[in-house]
DOKEKE-382768 format. One record per residue: residue number from 1; residue in one letter; chain; x, y, z of N, C-alpha, C in turn. Coordinates in nm, 3 decimals, always signed. Layout:
- NUM  A  A  X  Y  Z  X  Y  Z  X  Y  Z
...
***
This chain:
- 1  X  A  +1.319  +0.667  -1.152  +1.253  +0.609  -1.081  +1.259  +0.574  -0.997
- 2  X  A  +1.141  +0.464  -0.866  +1.169  +0.361  -0.758  +1.134  +0.257  -0.801
- 3  X  A  +1.223  +0.175  -0.716  +1.203  +0.044  -0.674  +1.169  -0.003  -0.525
- 4  X  A  +1.098  -0.065  -0.549  +0.940  -0.123  -0.455  +0.923  -0.212  -0.444
- 5  X  A  +0.978  -0.288  -0.322  +0.965  -0.428  -0.237  +0.905  -0.407  -0.146
- 6  X  A  +0.797  -0.533  -0.210  +0.708  -0.535  -0.086  +0.743  -0.732  +0.049
- 7  X  A  +0.626  -0.717  +0.118  +0.708  -0.839  +0.180  +0.578  -0.833  +0.339
- 8  X  A  +0.552  -0.966  +0.370  +0.482  -0.997  +0.532  +0.395  -1.052  +0.435
- 9  X  A  +0.361  -1.032  +0.288  +0.254  -1.107  +0.340  +0.221  -1.263  +0.392
- 10  X  A  +0.098  -1.305  +0.379  +0.045  -1.476  +0.435  -0.092  -1.464  +0.416
- 11  X  A  -0.074  -1.612  +0.466  -0.237  -1.716  +0.515  -0.230  -1.665  +0.670
- 12  X  A  -0.382  -1.646  +0.684  -0.420  -1.619  +0.823  -0.624  -1.663  +0.812
- 13  X  A  -0.605  -1.669  +0.908  -0.742  -1.647  +0.906  -0.863  -1.533  +0.956
- 14  X  A  -0.959  -1.568  +0.978  -1.040  -1.448  +0.994  -1.044  -1.389  +1.061
- 15  X  A  -1.034  -1.300  +1.063  -1.018  -1.190  +1.261  -0.854  -1.201  +1.258
- 16  X  A  -0.773  -1.186  +1.180  -0.633  -1.228  +1.188  -0.570  -1.062  +1.188
- 17  X  A  -0.476  -1.096  +1.194  -0.372  -0.952  +1.101  -0.285  -0.993  +1.046
- 18  X  A  -0.233  -0.877  +0.974  -0.066  -0.903  +0.926  -0.054  -0.787  +0.876
- 19  X  A  +0.092  -0.785  +0.866  +0.127  -0.645  +0.883  +0.246  -0.605  +0.717
- 20  X  A  +0.227  -0.522  +0.631  +0.301  -0.565  +0.497  +0.394  -0.442  +0.541
- 21  X  A  +0.536  -0.460  +0.487  +0.588  -0.371  +0.438  +0.636  -0.347  +0.258
- 22  X  A  +0.698  -0.209  +0.277  +0.735  -0.249  +0.154  +0.879  -0.073  +0.126
- 23  X  A  +0.953  -0.212  +0.044  +1.083  -0.043  +0.102  +1.132  -0.053  -0.022
- 24  X  A  +1.155  +0.087  +0.015  +1.130  +0.221  -0.119  +1.338  +0.265  -0.144
- 25  X  A  +1.338  +0.252  -0.251  +1.484  +0.253  -0.306  +1.471  +0.345  -0.431
- 26  X  A  +1.530  +0.419  -0.399  +1.643  +0.509  -0.599  +1.543  +0.680  -0.619
- 27  X  A  +1.506  +0.679  -0.463  +1.398  +0.846  -0.487  +1.407  +0.859  -0.356
- 28  X  A  +1.537  +0.862  -0.256  +1.518  +0.941  -0.145  +1.629  +1.074  -0.188
- 29  X  A  +1.681  +1.051  -0.321  +1.740  +1.212  -0.316  +1.622  +1.329  -0.390
- 30  X  A  +1.493  +1.264  -0.399  +1.353  +1.377  -0.416  +1.272  +1.398  -0.316
- 31  X  A  +1.275  +1.334  -0.200  +1.171  +1.329  -0.119  +1.152  +1.412  +0.019
- 32  X  A  +1.277  +1.532  +0.023  +1.261  +1.638  +0.062  +1.222  +1.767  -0.063
- 33  X  A  +1.273  +1.729  -0.170  +1.165  +1.866  -0.274  +1.076  +1.819  -0.362
- 34  X  A  +1.020  +1.688  -0.418  +0.894  +1.692  -0.431  +0.795  +1.622  -0.358
- 35  X  A  +0.645  +1.673  -0.416  +0.510  +1.632  -0.320  +0.512  +1.487  -0.372
- 36  X  A  +0.496  +1.410  -0.292  +0.495  +1.259  -0.315  +0.361  +1.143  -0.235
- 37  X  A  +0.352  +1.046  -0.288  +0.207  +0.980  -0.242  +0.306  +0.832  -0.259
- 38  X  A  +0.278  +0.768  -0.157  +0.269  +0.582  -0.203  +0.144  +0.544  -0.126
- 39  X  A  +0.149  +0.447  -0.200  -0.003  +0.350  -0.159  -0.005  +0.255  -0.152
- 40  X  A  -0.077  +0.173  -0.106  -0.128  +0.020  -0.087  -0.272  +0.004  -0.211
- 41  X  A  -0.170  -0.076  -0.299  -0.265  -0.175  -0.423  -0.343  -0.260  -0.385
- 42  X  A  -0.475  -0.363  -0.417  -0.442  -0.488  -0.378  -0.556  -0.572  -0.545
- 43  X  A  -0.522  -0.714  -0.603  -0.605  -0.726  -0.695  -0.587  -0.841  -0.639
- 44  X  A  -0.755  -0.936  -0.690  -0.792  -1.047  -0.646  -0.821  -1.104  -0.786
- 45  X  A  -0.846  -1.265  -0.711  -0.838  -1.287  -0.875  -0.978  -1.226  -0.994
- 46  X  A  -1.005  -1.283  -1.088  -1.066  -1.179  -1.198  -1.130  -1.029  -1.146
- 47  X  A  -1.047  -0.949  -1.084  -1.094  -0.838  -1.019  -0.991  -0.731  -1.058
- 48  X  A  -1.041  -0.638  -1.136  -0.939  -0.494  -1.116  -0.854  -0.460  -1.010
- 49  X  A  -0.782  -0.415  -1.036  -0.668  -0.329  -0.899  -0.730  -0.270  -0.886
- 50  X  A  -0.719  -0.259  -0.692  -0.808  -0.145  -0.650  -0.699  -0.109  -0.550
- 51  X  A  -0.726  +0.076  -0.493  -0.656  +0.173  -0.434  -0.738  +0.101  -0.333
- 52  X  A  -0.600  +0.066  -0.185  -0.649  +0.056  -0.035  -0.648  +0.147  +0.022
- 53  X  A  -0.536  +0.232  +0.003  -0.512  +0.339  +0.096  -0.368  +0.404  +0.057
- 54  X  A  -0.370  +0.530  +0.087  -0.208  +0.593  +0.006  -0.211  +0.677  +0.111
- 55  X  A  -0.067  +0.730  +0.109  -0.031  +0.843  +0.230  +0.053  +0.936  +0.163
- 56  X  A  +0.055  +1.091  +0.181  +0.131  +1.158  +0.078  +0.281  +1.238  +0.177
- 57  X  A  +0.309  +1.336  +0.110  +0.438  +1.357  +0.203  +0.460  +1.469  +0.326
- 58  X  A  +0.308  +1.504  +0.361  +0.284  +1.548  +0.422  +0.251  +1.447  +0.574
- 59  X  A  +0.207  +1.308  +0.535  +0.165  +1.243  +0.618  +0.018  +1.175  +0.592
- 60  X  A  -0.106  +1.299  +0.465  -0.256  +1.261  +0.527  -0.221  +1.139  +0.446
- 61  X  A  -0.387  +1.085  +0.404  -0.431  +0.934  +0.456  -0.526  +0.944  +0.419
- 62  X  A  -0.538  +0.864  +0.291  -0.648  +0.813  +0.201  -0.717  +0.657  +0.221
- 63  X  A  -0.825  +0.598  +0.271  -0.853  +0.484  +0.274  -0.973  +0.434  +0.154
- 64  X  A  -0.940  +0.388  +0.133  -1.096  +0.330  +0.053  -1.168  +0.242  +0.206
- 65  X  A  -1.320  +0.285  +0.151  -1.470  +0.270  +0.258  -1.434  +0.108  +0.303
- 66  X  A  -1.372  -0.013  +0.249  -1.423  -0.118  +0.277  -1.299  -0.198  +0.410
- 67  X  A  -1.159  -0.063  +0.391  -1.089  -0.105  +0.528  -1.070  +0.022  +0.593
- 68  X  A  -1.141  +0.109  +0.615  -1.125  +0.196  +0.680  -1.161  +0.185  +0.829
- 69  X  A  -1.082  +0.202  +0.887  -1.111  +0.124  +1.055  -1.073  +0.007  +1.120
- 70  X  A  -0.995  -0.016  +1.009  -0.944  -0.223  +0.972  -0.812  -0.166  +0.960
- 71  X  A  -0.736  -0.170  +0.841  -0.596  -0.092  +0.836  -0.578  +0.014  +0.859
- 72  X  A  -0.444  +0.023  +0.869  -0.354  +0.176  +0.904  -0.246  +0.174  +0.836
- 73  X  A  -0.246  +0.308  +0.724  -0.145  +0.368  +0.640  +0.011  +0.453  +0.732
- 74  X  A  +0.071  +0.347  +0.711  +0.202  +0.479  +0.785  +0.354  +0.486  +0.732
- 75  X  A  +0.444  +0.560  +0.734  +0.569  +0.541  +0.647  +0.667  +0.597  +0.753
- 76  X  A  +0.791  +0.520  +0.721  +0.900  +0.553  +0.834  +1.006  +0.634  +0.705
- 77  X  A  +1.044  +0.740  +0.761  +1.128  +0.798  +0.622  +1.252  +0.769  +0.653
- 78  X  A  +1.288  +0.777  +0.793  +1.449  +0.733  +0.814  +1.466  +0.626  +0.731
- 79  X  A  +1.411  +0.511  +0.754  +1.419  +0.404  +0.677  +1.388  +0.316  +0.513
- 80  X  A  +1.336  +0.460  +0.491  +1.235  +0.468  +0.360  +1.149  +0.328  +0.355
- 81  X  A  +1.007  +0.299  +0.420  +0.967  +0.192  +0.424  +0.852  +0.241  +0.451
- 82  X  A  +0.796  +0.157  +0.368  +0.582  +0.202  +0.349  +0.528  +0.094  +0.468
- 83  X  A  +0.427  +0.120  +0.538  +0.426  -0.057  +0.579  +0.208  +0.004  +0.587
- 84  X  A  +0.147  -0.157  +0.584  +0.042  -0.106  +0.581  -0.008  -0.256  +0.699
- 85  X  A  -0.045  -0.196  +0.822  -0.093  -0.284  +0.940  -0.289  -0.314  +0.919
- 86  X  A  -0.277  -0.413  +0.874  -0.415  -0.461  +0.884  -0.461  -0.589  +0.955
- 87  X  A  -0.588  -0.541  +1.014  -0.618  -0.609  +1.174  -0.791  -0.602  +1.085
- 88  X  A  -0.810  -0.731  +1.180  -0.961  -0.800  +1.137  -0.984  -0.798  +0.964
- 89  X  A  -0.915  -0.906  +0.976  -0.919  -0.932  +0.820  -1.006  -1.004  +0.785
- 90  X  A  -1.029  -1.017  +0.637  -1.162  -1.044  +0.610  -1.146  -1.141  +0.497
- 91  X  A  -1.280  -1.248  +0.469  -1.149  -1.369  +0.325  -1.200  -1.252  +0.235
- 92  X  A  -1.284  -1.156  +0.210  -1.282  -1.061  +0.039  -1.185  -1.003  +0.035
- 93  X  A  -1.092  -0.942  +0.177  -0.922  -0.896  +0.175  -0.806  -0.940  +0.098
- 94  X  A  -0.902  -1.085  +0.101  -0.781  -1.190  +0.012  -0.765  -1.133  -0.152
- 95  X  A  -0.600  -1.101  -0.181  -0.529  -1.040  -0.295  -0.419  -1.029  -0.329
- 96  X  A  -0.348  -1.013  -0.411  -0.191  -0.993  -0.400  -0.186  -0.825  -0.374
- 97  X  A  -0.108  -0.765  -0.228  -0.113  -0.640  -0.271  +0.015  -0.603  -0.328
- 98  X  A  -0.032  -0.481  -0.322  +0.105  -0.388  -0.455  +0.136  -0.281  -0.341
- 99  X  A  +0.245  -0.214  -0.352  +0.284  -0.098  -0.334  +0.301  +0.007  -0.451
- 100  X  A  +0.302  +0.126  -0.451  +0.359  +0.214  -0.582  +0.348  +0.370  -0.507
- 101  X  A  +0.453  +0.427  -0.577  +0.478  +0.557  -0.597  +0.510  +0.713  -0.646
- 102  X  A  +0.469  +0.728  -0.623  +0.379  +0.889  -0.746  +0.488  +0.985  -0.701
- 103  X  A  +0.585  +1.016  -0.754  +0.657  +1.152  -0.770  +0.569  +1.296  -0.787
- 104  X  A  +0.546  +1.365  -0.718  +0.393  +1.448  -0.767  +0.306  +1.463  -0.684
- 105  X  A  +0.228  +1.506  -0.774  +0.055  +1.566  -0.733  -0.071  +1.503  -0.733
- 106  X  A  -0.154  +1.458  -0.686  -0.270  +1.385  -0.745  -0.366  +1.437  -0.614
- 107  X  A  -0.521  +1.442  -0.736  -0.658  +1.400  -0.633  -0.700  +1.326  -0.626
- 108  X  A  -0.581  +1.226  -0.664  -0.713  +1.074  -0.699  -0.594  +1.030  -0.626
- 109  X  A  -0.552  +1.030  -0.491  -0.481  +0.943  -0.436  -0.472  +0.792  -0.391
- 110  X  A  -0.611  +0.695  -0.491  -0.631  +0.593  -0.462  -0.646  +0.526  -0.572
- 111  X  A  -0.621  +0.651  -0.713  -0.647  +0.549  -0.807  -0.487  +0.518  -0.890
- 112  X  A  -0.495  +0.357  -0.936  -0.380  +0.335  -0.943  -0.332  +0.385  -1.091
- 113  X  A  -0.422  +0.449  -1.167  -0.390  +0.531  -1.263  -0.253  +0.638  -1.269
- 114  X  A  -0.280  +0.663  -1.136  -0.209  +0.797  -1.088  -0.021  +0.789  -1.069
- 115  X  A  -0.022  +0.631  -1.049  +0.084  +0.596  -0.967  +0.230  +0.528  -1.114
- 116  X  A  +0.267  +0.619  -1.086  +0.436  +0.528  -1.182  +0.535  +0.432  -1.136
- 117  X  A  +0.555  +0.393  -1.026  +0.621  +0.293  -1.001  +0.561  +0.182  -0.902
- 118  X  A  +0.577  +0.093  -0.920  +0.517  -0.027  -0.856  +0.604  -0.133  -0.824
- 119  X  A  +0.537  -0.217  -0.703  +0.697  -0.333  -0.702  +0.589  -0.474  -0.747
- 120  X  A  +0.643  -0.553  -0.704  +0.613  -0.717  -0.745  +0.514  -0.758  -0.665
- 121  X  A  +0.430  -0.675  -0.586  +0.327  -0.797  -0.499  +0.348  -0.884  -0.370
- 122  X  A  +0.285  -0.895  -0.295  +0.263  -0.988  -0.168  +0.159  -1.037  -0.153
- 123  X  A  +0.154  -1.191  -0.135  +0.036  -1.256  -0.132  -0.073  -1.251  +0.006
- 124  X  A  -0.189  -1.142  +0.021  -0.250  -1.212  +0.146  -0.326  -1.307  +0.094
- 125  X  A  -0.386  -1.418  +0.164  -0.494  -1.502  +0.204  -0.528  -1.506  +0.318
- 126  X  A  -0.670  -1.459  +0.327  -0.802  -1.443  +0.457  -0.846  -1.585  +0.449
- 127  X  A  -0.826  -1.664  +0.587  -0.930  -1.799  +0.528  -1.055  -1.812  +0.626
- 128  X  A  -1.149  -1.848  +0.601  -1.275  -1.839  +0.699  -1.323  -1.939  +0.767
***
């Protein structure tokens, strides 16, 4: 099992930037033996959780259309940390942001149903 702890959320005005971090533990023994994905997801009040960005063990990335060109996902393998750089933030980006991990392969890296382990979330609020 993977333990995930997010940080970096906060309140920002539209057009601003935030950088989310997700510290991972409990899986480091597996990362050289298994294919894995790590992703960022978000859930706004009254809406379903949706995939924002994902990165696989080879460094390939996937993004939701709504964040392409504004958000960048990256990882630091040495520090077991996942990042989400969010620029040009919009009020519609307001949500609870979750980090998730999948040990294995998937053809749907932005699907919430594919991921096994989740963090507790960090709130992002963008005001107009």
